[in-house]
C-alpha positions in Angstrom: -89.3 -56.1 102.0 -89.5 -55.1 98.2 -90.2 -57.6 95.8 -86.9 -58.0 93.3 -87.2 -57.4 90.1 -87.6 -60.9 88.7 -90.9 -60.7 91.4 -92.1 -57.4 90.1 -92.2 -59.1 86.6 -94.6 -61.9 87.5 -97.0 -59.2 89.9 -100.0 -60.9 89.3 -101.6 -56.8 90.1 -99.9 -56.1 86.9 -100.0 -58.1 83.7 -97.3 -57.9 81.7 -95.5 -55.2 84.0 -92.4 -55.0 80.9 -94.3 -54.1 78.8 -96.3 -52.1 80.6 -92.9 -49.6 82.0 -92.1 -49.4 78.6 -95.3 -47.9 77.0 -95.9 -45.6 80.1 -91.9 -45.0 79.5 -92.3 -43.7 76.0 -94.9 -41.5 77.3 -92.9 -40.3 79.8 -90.3 -39.3 77.4 -92.0 -37.5 75.6 -92.2 -35.2 79.1 -88.6 -33.8 78.6 -87.0 -37.5 80.3 -84.3 -39.9 78.4 -85.4 -43.1 77.7 -83.4 -44.4 81.2 -85.4 -41.5 83.4 -88.5 -42.4 81.9 -88.2 -46.0 82.3 -87.2 -45.8 86.2 -90.5 -43.3 86.5 -92.9 -45.6 85.2 -91.4 -48.9 86.6 -91.2 -46.5 90.1 -95.0 -45.6 89.4 -95.7 -49.4 89.2 -93.6 -50.9 91.5 -95.9 -52.6 94.6 -94.8 -51.6 97.5 -93.9 -48.5 95.8 -90.7 -48.5 96.2 -87.4 -49.7 94.8 -83.9 -50.3 95.8 -81.4 -49.2 93.0 -80.4 -53.0 92.0 -83.5 -54.5 91.5 -84.4 -51.2 89.4 -80.8 -52.0 87.3 -81.7 -56.0 87.1 -85.6 -55.0 85.2 -84.6 -52.6 83.1 -81.3 -54.2 82.0 -79.3 -50.7 82.5 -75.9 -50.0 83.7 -75.4 -48.6 86.3 -74.6 -45.6 85.3 -77.2 -44.8 83.3 -79.7 -46.2 86.7 -77.6 -44.1 88.8 -77.5 -40.8 86.3 -81.5 -41.1 85.7 -82.1 -41.7 89.5 -80.1 -38.5 89.9 -82.2 -36.1 87.7 -85.5 -37.4 88.7 -84.9 -36.5 92.3 -83.3 -33.1 91.1 -86.5 -32.6 89.4 -88.3 -33.4 92.7 -90.3 -36.3 90.7 -88.6 -39.0 93.1 -86.8 -39.6 96.4 -85.6 -42.0 98.4 -86.2 -43.3 102.2 -84.3 -45.9 104.3 -85.5 -48.3 106.5 -83.6 -48.9 109.9 -81.5 -51.6 110.0 -80.9 -51.3 105.8 -78.4 -49.6 104.5 -80.1 -49.5 101.0 -82.3 -46.6 99.8 -85.0 -47.1 98.4 -86.9 -44.7 95.5 -89.7 -43.8 95.0 -92.0 -41.6 93.2 -92.6 -38.2 95.3 -96.3 -37.2 94.9 -96.3 -34.3 96.6 -93.2 -32.6 95.3 -93.9 -33.8 91.7 -97.1 -32.0 92.1 -95.3 -29.4 93.1 -92.8 -29.5 90.2 -95.9 -28.6 87.7 -97.2 -25.9 90.2 -93.4 -24.8 89.6 -94.3 -24.7 85.8 -97.5 -23.3 85.6 -95.8 -20.3 87.7 -93.7 -20.0 84.7 -96.5 -18.7 82.8 -96.1 -15.2 83.3 -92.5 -14.6 82.4 -92.6 -16.9 79.4 -96.8 -14.8 79.0 -94.1 -12.0 78.5 -91.2 -13.3 76.4 -94.0 -14.3 73.9 -94.9 -10.7 74.0 -91.5 -9.3 73.6 -91.6 -11.9 70.5 -94.1 -10.4 68.8 -94.1 -6.8 69.1 -90.0 -7.5 67.8 -92.2 -9.3 65.2 -94.6 -6.4 64.2 -93.9 -5.5 60.8 -92.4 -8.4 59.4 -93.9 -10.2 56.5 -95.6 -12.8 58.1 -98.9 -11.7 59.4 -100.6 -15.4 59.6 -97.1 -16.3 61.5 -98.2 -13.4 63.7 -101.3 -14.0 64.2 -100.6 -17.7 65.1 -98.2 -16.2 68.7 -101.0 -13.8 69.5 -103.1 -16.8 69.5 -100.9 -18.7 71.6 -100.5 -15.7 73.9 -104.3 -15.2 74.3 -104.1 -19.0 75.5 -101.6 -19.2 77.9 -103.3 -15.3 78.9 -106.3 -17.1 79.5 -104.7 -20.0 81.6 -103.1 -17.6 83.6 -106.1 -16.6 85.0 -108.1 -19.9 84.8 -105.4 -21.8 86.8 -105.7 -19.9 89.9 -109.8 -20.2 90.4 -108.9 -23.8 89.6 -106.3 -24.0 92.1 -108.5 -22.9 94.7 -111.1 -24.7 93.6 -109.2 -27.9 93.9 -107.2 -27.1 97.6 -111.2 -26.8 98.6 -111.9 -30.1 97.4 -108.8 -31.7 99.0 -110.2 -30.2 102.3 -113.3 -31.6 102.2 
């Protein structure tokens, strides 16, 4: 059975877990998560065992039911988190979904093509404006993403081969 929030705070494997959740949460806020979503995600990354039930998350983070519920719903919609159930237990245990999270990141990378196309349109529309330096910056950004788009499939292939080995 997963530890309660009070047990998680004294987890000897992660000293000062509340501070660690906060530090990691601040990072994930920078990836478009709300503060509550970021803290829930950070907590689930550090949980041992790697799943927690709703009220343990709420107790640990000292947040309202609605904010935890909304955060979990969005994290599940994003593919970062899912849940499991256990025989004879009606509770849902939330956990980081590693494969879905990786898939979400891959989907983001797949959007490079449309991003580059849009940026190309912007550059074309800006042609002849009085902001040559800014236009060069946009062109530099486009070149960078074109490079990534070209190289990422090769890296993906190497990664897949490495995982098979």
